[in-house]
C-alpha positions as CSV (number, residue, x, y, z in Angstrom):
1,M,295.2,201.9,281.5
2,T,293.9,204.9,279.6
3,S,290.2,205.0,280.3
4,E,288.5,208.2,281.3
5,K,289.9,210.6,278.7
6,A,287.4,213.4,278.1
7,A,285.9,212.7,274.7
8,P,285.3,215.7,272.4
9,V,281.7,216.3,271.4
10,G,281.1,217.0,267.8
11,P,280.9,218.1,265.1
12,F,278.5,215.4,264.3
13,Y,276.5,215.5,261.1
14,D,273.2,213.9,262.2
15,A,271.0,215.2,259.3
16,L,273.6,214.3,256.7
17,H,274.0,210.8,258.1
18,A,270.3,210.2,258.1
19,N,269.9,211.4,254.6
20,Y,272.9,209.4,253.4
21,I,271.3,206.2,254.8
22,V,267.8,206.9,253.6
23,T,268.8,207.8,250.0
24,L,271.4,205.0,249.6
25,G,268.8,202.5,248.3
26,D,267.9,204.6,245.3
27,K,271.5,205.1,244.4
28,L,272.3,201.4,244.6
29,D,269.2,200.5,242.6
30,S,270.3,202.7,239.7
31,L,271.1,200.6,236.6
32,T,274.3,202.6,236.2
33,S,275.5,202.2,239.8
34,Y,278.9,200.5,240.0
35,E,278.4,200.2,243.8
36,G,275.0,198.6,243.3
37,A,276.4,196.0,241.0
38,V,279.3,194.9,243.1
39,T,277.2,194.7,246.3
40,E,274.2,193.0,244.8
41,H,275.2,189.6,246.3
42,L,275.2,191.0,249.9
43,R,272.2,193.3,249.7
44,V,270.4,191.8,252.7
45,S,273.4,192.5,254.9
46,G,273.6,196.0,253.4
47,V,270.0,196.7,254.3
48,Y,270.6,195.4,257.9
49,W,273.6,197.8,258.2
50,S,271.4,200.7,256.9
51,L,268.5,200.0,259.2
52,A,270.6,199.4,262.3
53,A,272.5,202.6,261.7
54,L,269.4,204.7,261.2
55,A,267.8,202.9,264.2
56,L,270.6,204.4,266.5
57,L,269.7,207.9,265.2
58,R,265.9,207.7,265.0
59,N,263.0,206.0,266.8
60,E,261.1,203.0,265.5
61,D,258.3,205.0,263.9
62,E,260.7,207.3,262.1
63,V,262.8,204.4,260.8
64,D,259.7,202.8,259.4
65,D,258.5,206.0,257.8
66,L,261.9,206.9,256.3
67,M,263.0,203.5,255.1
68,G,259.6,201.8,254.3
69,L,260.3,199.0,256.7
70,T,256.9,197.5,257.1
71,K,254.9,199.6,254.7
72,P,255.7,200.4,251.1
73,P,257.1,203.9,250.6
74,I,256.4,206.0,247.5
75,Q,259.7,207.0,246.0
76,T,260.1,210.0,243.7
77,S,262.9,210.1,241.2
78,T,263.6,213.0,238.9
79,E,264.7,212.5,235.3
80,G,265.2,215.8,233.5
81,T,262.1,217.8,234.3
82,E,259.7,214.9,234.8
83,K,259.0,213.1,238.1
84,N,258.3,209.4,238.1
85,N,256.7,207.7,241.0
86,K,257.9,204.2,241.7
87,I,256.3,201.9,244.3
88,R,258.9,199.8,246.2
89,S,257.8,196.9,248.3
90,A,258.3,197.2,252.1
91,I,261.7,196.0,253.3
92,V,260.1,193.2,255.3
93,D,258.2,191.9,252.2
94,W,261.4,192.0,250.2
95,V,263.3,190.1,252.9
96,F,260.9,187.2,252.6
97,Q,261.5,187.2,248.8
98,C,265.1,186.4,249.6
99,Y,264.1,183.2,251.5
100,D,265.5,180.1,250.0
101,A,262.8,177.5,250.8
102,R,264.9,174.8,249.2
103,V,267.2,174.7,252.3
104,G,265.4,176.9,254.8
105,G,267.8,179.9,255.0
106,F,268.0,183.4,253.4
107,G,270.1,184.4,250.5
108,G,271.8,187.8,250.1
109,N,269.4,189.1,247.5
110,C,266.7,187.9,245.0
111,S,266.4,188.1,241.3
112,G,262.7,188.7,240.7
113,E,261.0,186.0,242.6
114,N,264.1,183.8,242.7
115,P,266.2,184.1,245.9
116,H,270.0,183.7,245.8
117,D,271.4,180.6,247.5
118,A,271.0,180.6,251.3
119,H,273.9,181.4,253.6
120,L,274.2,181.6,257.3
121,L,275.4,185.2,257.2
122,Y,272.4,186.5,255.2
123,T,270.1,184.4,257.3
124,L,271.2,186.3,260.4
125,S,271.0,189.6,258.6
126,A,267.4,188.8,257.6
127,L,266.5,187.8,261.1
128,Q,268.1,191.0,262.5
129,I,266.0,193.1,260.0
130,L,262.9,191.2,261.2
131,A,263.9,191.8,264.8
132,I,264.3,195.6,264.3
133,S,260.9,195.7,262.5
134,N,259.2,193.5,265.2
135,S,258.3,190.9,262.6
136,L,259.8,187.7,264.0
137,D,256.3,186.4,264.5
138,D,255.3,187.0,260.9
139,E,253.5,183.9,259.7
140,R,255.7,183.8,256.6
141,L,258.7,183.0,258.8
142,D,259.2,179.3,258.9
143,K,261.2,179.0,262.2
144,D,261.4,175.3,262.2
145,A,262.9,175.3,258.7
146,I,265.5,177.9,259.6
147,V,266.4,176.0,262.8
148,N,266.9,172.8,260.8
149,Y,269.0,174.8,258.2
150,V,271.3,176.1,261.0
151,S,271.6,172.7,262.6
152,S,272.5,171.1,259.2
153,L,275.6,173.2,259.0
154,Q,277.2,172.0,262.1
155,N,280.2,169.8,261.6
156,E,281.4,166.8,263.6
157,D,284.1,168.8,265.4
158,G,281.5,171.4,266.5
159,S,282.4,174.0,263.9
160,F,279.8,175.5,261.5
161,S,280.0,175.9,257.7
162,G,278.6,179.0,256.2
163,D,276.5,177.2,253.6
164,E,276.3,173.9,251.7
165,W,279.6,174.4,250.1
166,G,281.5,173.9,253.3
167,E,283.6,177.0,254.2
168,I,284.4,176.9,258.0
169,D,285.0,180.0,260.1
170,T,284.4,181.0,263.7
171,R,282.2,183.7,262.4
172,F,279.7,181.1,261.5
173,T,279.5,179.8,265.1
174,Y,278.6,183.3,266.3
175,I,276.0,183.6,263.5
176,A,274.5,180.2,264.2
177,F,274.2,181.0,267.9
178,S,272.7,184.4,267.1
179,C,270.1,183.0,264.7
180,L,268.9,180.4,267.2
181,A,268.9,182.9,270.1
182,L,266.7,185.3,268.0
183,L,264.3,182.3,267.4
184,K,264.5,181.3,271.1
185,R,265.8,177.9,270.1
186,L,269.4,177.9,271.3
187,P,270.2,175.1,273.7
188,L,272.6,176.3,276.4
189,P,275.4,174.0,277.7
190,D,275.0,172.9,281.3
191,W,278.2,173.8,283.1
192,S,276.9,172.9,286.6
193,S,279.7,170.3,287.0
194,G,282.5,172.7,286.2
195,N,284.0,172.7,282.7
196,T,282.5,169.3,281.8
197,Q,279.1,169.5,280.3
198,V,276.2,167.6,281.9
199,V,275.0,165.3,279.1
200,S,271.3,165.2,278.4
201,E,269.6,162.1,276.9
202,E,267.6,164.3,274.6
203,K,269.5,165.2,271.4
204,P,269.6,169.0,271.1
205,I,269.1,171.1,268.0
206,I,272.9,171.7,267.9
207,D,275.7,170.5,270.1
208,T,276.5,173.8,271.8
209,Y,279.1,172.3,274.0
210,K,281.1,171.0,271.0
211,A,280.7,174.4,269.3
212,V,282.1,176.2,272.3
213,Q,285.0,173.8,272.6
214,Y,285.7,174.4,268.9
215,I,285.9,178.1,269.6
216,M,288.3,177.6,272.4
217,S,290.5,175.5,270.1
218,C,290.9,178.6,267.9
219,R,292.5,180.6,270.7
220,N,296.2,181.6,270.3
221,F,299.1,182.1,272.6
222,D,298.6,185.9,272.4
223,G,295.1,185.5,273.8
224,G,293.3,186.3,270.5
225,F,291.3,184.0,268.2
226,G,291.6,183.0,264.6
227,C,289.0,181.8,262.0
228,V,290.2,178.2,262.4
229,P,292.6,176.5,264.8
230,G,296.1,177.8,264.2
231,A,295.0,180.8,262.2
232,E,296.3,184.3,263.0
233,S,294.5,186.3,265.7
234,H,292.2,188.9,264.2
235,A,290.0,191.4,265.9
236,G,286.9,190.5,263.9
237,Q,287.4,186.8,264.9
238,V,287.8,187.9,268.5
239,F,284.4,189.5,268.5
240,T,282.7,186.5,267.0
241,C,284.3,184.1,269.4
242,V,283.7,186.3,272.5
243,G,280.2,187.1,271.3
244,A,279.5,183.4,270.8
245,L,280.8,182.5,274.2
246,S,278.6,185.3,275.6
247,I,275.4,184.1,273.9
248,A,276.2,180.5,275.1
249,Q,276.7,181.7,278.7
250,S,280.3,180.3,278.6
251,L,282.6,183.3,279.2
252,H,284.1,181.5,282.2
253,L,286.2,179.5,279.8
254,L,288.2,182.7,279.2
255,E,290.3,182.1,282.2
256,D,292.8,184.8,281.3
257,A,290.5,187.5,279.9
258,D,293.3,190.1,280.7
259,L,295.6,188.6,278.1
260,L,292.9,188.9,275.4
261,S,292.0,192.4,276.6
262,W,295.6,193.5,276.3
263,W,295.8,192.2,272.8
264,L,292.7,194.2,271.9
265,A,294.0,197.3,273.7
266,E,297.2,197.1,271.7
267,R,295.2,197.5,268.5
268,Q,294.9,201.3,269.2
269,C,297.1,203.3,266.8
270,D,298.6,206.8,267.2
271,S,295.7,208.2,265.3
272,G,293.3,207.0,268.0
273,G,291.7,204.5,265.7
274,L,291.9,200.7,266.0
275,N,293.4,198.1,263.7
276,G,292.5,194.5,263.3
277,R,295.9,193.0,263.8
278,P,299.5,194.2,264.3
279,E,301.1,196.5,261.7
280,K,297.9,197.3,260.0
281,Q,296.2,200.7,259.5
282,A,293.4,201.9,261.7
283,D,289.9,201.3,260.3
284,V,286.6,202.6,261.7
285,C,285.0,199.2,261.5
286,Y,287.2,197.9,264.3
287,S,285.5,200.5,266.6
288,W,282.8,197.8,266.6
289,W,284.8,194.6,266.5
290,I,287.1,195.6,269.3
291,L,284.9,197.8,271.5
292,S,282.1,195.2,271.5
293,A,284.5,192.5,272.7
294,L,286.0,194.9,275.3
295,S,282.5,195.8,276.4
296,I,281.5,192.2,276.9
297,L,284.8,191.7,278.8
298,G,284.2,194.7,281.0
299,R,287.4,196.5,279.8
300,V,286.4,199.3,277.5
301,D,288.5,201.7,279.7
302,W,291.6,199.9,278.6
303,I,291.8,202.1,275.5
304,N,291.8,205.9,275.1
305,T,288.1,206.4,274.2
306,G,288.5,210.1,273.7
307,K,291.1,209.6,270.9
308,L,289.0,206.9,269.4
309,G,285.9,209.1,269.4
310,Q,287.8,211.9,267.6
311,F,289.1,209.4,265.0
312,I,285.6,208.3,264.2
313,L,284.4,211.8,263.9
314,N,287.3,212.7,261.6
315,C,286.1,209.9,259.2
316,Q,282.7,211.6,258.6
317,D,281.8,213.1,255.2
318,D,280.8,216.6,256.0
319,E,279.3,217.2,252.6
320,D,277.2,214.1,251.8
321,G,277.1,212.3,255.2
322,G,278.2,208.8,256.1
323,I,281.4,207.5,257.7
324,A,284.5,206.1,255.9
325,D,287.0,203.6,257.0
326,R,289.6,206.4,257.7
327,P,289.8,210.2,257.2
328,M,289.4,211.5,253.6
329,D,288.1,208.2,252.2
330,M,284.7,207.7,250.6
331,P,282.0,206.7,253.1
332,D,279.9,203.5,252.9
333,V,277.1,202.1,255.0
334,Y,279.2,199.4,256.5
335,H,281.6,201.8,258.1
336,T,278.8,204.2,258.9
337,F,277.0,201.6,261.0
338,F,280.1,200.4,262.8
339,G,281.3,204.0,263.3
340,L,278.0,204.9,265.0
341,C,278.3,201.7,267.0
342,G,281.7,202.8,268.2
343,L,280.5,206.2,269.2
344,S,277.6,204.5,271.1
345,L,279.8,202.0,272.9
346,I,282.1,204.7,274.3
347,G,279.1,206.8,275.3
348,Q,279.9,209.6,272.9
349,L,276.8,209.2,270.8
350,E,274.7,209.7,274.0
351,K,276.7,212.8,274.9
352,I,276.2,214.3,271.4
353,G,272.5,213.5,271.6
354,N,272.2,215.2,275.0
355,S,274.0,218.3,273.7
356,E,271.7,218.5,270.7
357,G,268.5,217.6,272.4
358,R,268.2,214.2,270.7
359,N,267.6,210.8,272.3
360,Y,269.9,208.4,270.5
361,R,269.3,204.7,271.0
362,Q,272.2,202.5,272.3
363,I,273.7,199.5,270.6
364,D,274.0,196.1,272.3
365,P,277.5,194.8,272.1
366,V,276.5,191.1,271.8
367,F,273.6,191.1,269.3
368,A,274.4,194.3,267.3
369,L,270.9,195.5,267.7
370,P,269.5,198.5,269.6
371,T,269.3,197.7,273.3
372,D,265.5,198.4,273.3
373,V,265.1,195.7,270.6
374,V,267.2,193.2,272.6
375,S,265.1,194.0,275.7
376,R,261.8,193.6,273.8
377,L,262.8,190.2,272.5
378,G,264.0,189.0,275.9
379,L,267.5,188.2,274.6
380,R,269.9,187.4,277.3
381,A,273.6,186.8,277.0
382,Q,276.5,187.0,279.5
383,V,279.0,189.8,280.2
384,I,281.9,190.1,282.6
385,S,282.2,192.5,285.5
386,N,286.0,193.2,285.8
387,G,286.9,192.9,289.4
388,G,283.4,193.4,290.6
389,V,283.1,196.8,289.0
390,D,279.5,197.7,288.1
391,V,278.7,197.1,284.4
392,E,277.2,199.9,282.4
393,N,273.5,200.2,282.2
394,R,273.1,198.8,278.7
395,L,274.6,195.5,279.8
396,K,272.4,194.9,282.9
397,L,269.8,193.0,280.9
398,H,272.4,190.3,280.5
399,S,273.7,187.9,283.1
400,I,276.9,189.2,284.8
401,L,279.9,187.1,285.5
402,D,282.5,188.4,288.0
403,M,286.0,187.7,286.8
């Protein structure tokens, strides 16, 4: 086990990263932006990645001021020698424009006043934005309709479809659980009689027990999880399955957590970065997918965190800010967010902040939100204490299972 390798501190381009995130919206909104055109369909998730990334670097008030989260910012663009002021709606107001009242979920964007078709993924991203902005009690949020939408997407075998068109993936189980947890409407399975659920006469919003059993049916001989039963193990799917079990207080079903943790630890490459499955290149995004799972499992020290931290820092753009998938590539907000999450989960972001006099916020490995937001909302999942070892402070707001 590699654990306590001294992680190098810096260089870390705080100001560049903050500016990269804050100015990204204008760049994507440009009529000539290729990136804006190809990401139009997932803009709600892109805004969540941007806000959550900046929320790790700045406090709530600064995020609101810089991003126009709850109040419309005045944006100044320069064309030639003239400056044109453009009023953009607050992000929270824009999120509600993406609500698809036809089915009760959120789409990935809106065209004028017309939202795109709803999808579970964008519904979670929208709720995460509202959680960060402390707007989950906004009167415009129809919680009952969203709950009914999530419930309507559960299938007979316990799995969830992403939308009305029927794609099934273990990601959607995690997303469904997260949505209902954020709305405080997730029914937890009763495991008081062992691994057999105690049946209630009242029909729950969703069948959490069946959903959990479906997740376990997607586990493979190597300890990992796939997107459907029999599919190849993949680190992204591992997080969604472990995260879903955590939210459902059902981690005891992972009777051999060591086997899964070894599979995750073996994803570390010579560069120090992590890959998603065997024989693939390292990619910064797996700093989140793998570290979050290892954090929930109480086994972050099974990888060389020092080498991983240096890999993430090597993926920074030292001219324009942002973090790329691997060194020398172009940065994007997806990898910027998950790179910052990785630095947070190994404690390196906190070390950098301490050395530079900044108080960086921490990421929660279950809900992918700042820990202070998770605490404010009273969200409670489950994490594992490996062999009775104390869990790190950020995890102590969750229930702790000794395995």
